[in-house]
C-alpha positions as CSV (number, residue, x, y, z in Angstrom):
1,M,1.1,-0.4,22.4
2,I,-0.5,3.0,22.8
3,K,-3.7,4.1,21.0
4,H,-3.9,7.9,20.6
5,I,-7.3,9.2,19.5
6,V,-8.0,12.9,18.9
7,M,-11.2,14.4,17.7
8,F,-11.8,17.9,16.5
9,K,-14.9,20.0,15.8
10,L,-14.0,22.4,13.0
11,N,-15.4,25.9,12.5
12,D,-15.6,25.2,8.8
13,I,-16.6,21.7,7.8
14,S,-15.2,22.3,4.3
15,K,-11.7,22.3,5.9
16,A,-12.0,18.6,6.9
17,E,-10.5,17.2,3.6
18,E,-7.6,19.6,3.9
19,A,-7.0,18.6,7.5
20,K,-7.1,14.9,6.4
21,E,-4.5,15.6,3.6
22,R,-2.3,17.5,6.0
23,F,-2.4,14.8,8.7
24,N,-1.7,12.1,6.1
25,K,1.7,13.9,5.6
26,V,2.3,13.6,9.3
27,I,1.7,9.9,9.1
28,E,4.2,9.6,6.3
29,N,6.9,11.6,8.1
30,V,6.8,10.5,11.7
31,S,8.6,7.2,12.1
32,E,7.4,6.8,15.7
33,L,3.8,6.7,14.4
34,K,3.3,3.0,13.6
35,K,-0.2,3.3,12.1
36,G,-2.4,6.3,11.5
37,E,-5.9,6.9,10.2
38,V,-7.9,10.0,9.6
39,V,-11.7,9.8,9.5
40,I,-14.3,12.5,8.8
41,N,-17.8,12.5,10.2
42,S,-20.4,11.3,7.8
43,A,-22.5,14.0,6.1
44,D,-25.6,12.0,7.2
45,A,-24.5,11.9,10.8
46,P,-25.5,14.5,13.3
47,Q,-23.6,17.7,12.8
48,S,-23.2,17.9,16.6
49,N,-20.7,15.1,16.3
50,Y,-17.0,15.9,16.1
51,T,-15.9,16.7,12.5
52,I,-12.7,14.7,12.2
53,A,-10.8,12.1,14.2
54,L,-7.1,11.0,14.2
55,I,-6.5,7.4,15.2
56,C,-2.9,6.6,15.9
57,D,-0.8,3.7,17.2
58,F,2.5,3.9,18.9
59,D,4.8,1.2,20.4
60,S,5.2,3.2,23.6
61,I,4.4,6.4,25.5
62,D,7.9,7.6,24.7
63,D,7.1,7.3,21.0
64,L,3.9,9.2,21.5
65,N,5.8,11.9,23.3
66,A,8.4,12.1,20.5
67,Y,5.5,12.4,18.0
68,Q,4.1,15.4,20.0
69,V,7.3,17.4,19.4
70,H,8.0,16.3,15.9
71,P,8.1,19.2,13.4
72,A,5.5,17.6,11.1
73,H,3.1,17.3,14.0
74,K,3.8,20.8,15.2
75,E,3.0,22.1,11.7
76,F,-0.3,20.2,11.7
77,G,-1.1,21.5,15.2
78,A,-0.6,25.1,14.1
79,F,-3.0,24.5,11.2
80,I,-5.7,22.7,13.2
81,A,-5.5,25.4,16.0
82,E,-6.7,28.0,13.5
83,I,-9.8,26.0,12.4
84,K,-10.9,24.0,15.5
85,T,-13.6,24.9,17.9
86,D,-13.2,21.9,20.2
87,R,-10.9,19.0,20.9
88,A,-11.1,15.7,22.7
89,C,-8.4,13.2,23.2
90,I,-7.7,9.8,24.8
91,D,-4.5,7.8,25.1
92,Y,-4.7,4.2,26.3
93,E,-2.6,1.0,26.4
94,Y,-3.7,-2.0,24.6
């Protein structure tokens, strides 16, 4: 199994809910994505934290690679590119 975790800092925190809704559509439409979760930084947590994180499970690195080029993921990527100021990612086997 592969865990794929991506975190974004957004230039407008009010866009976090929209990003969550949009990524939930990716979860629904990408069959290679076995489990997905979107979390938003707590309003009470430091604002220096990342704004939003995507936590995804895949059976294999090949499935992760297929997800990367899936049209639903590409559409989300275009949206997030317009509102992010920073990104961090890790992919690991478990």
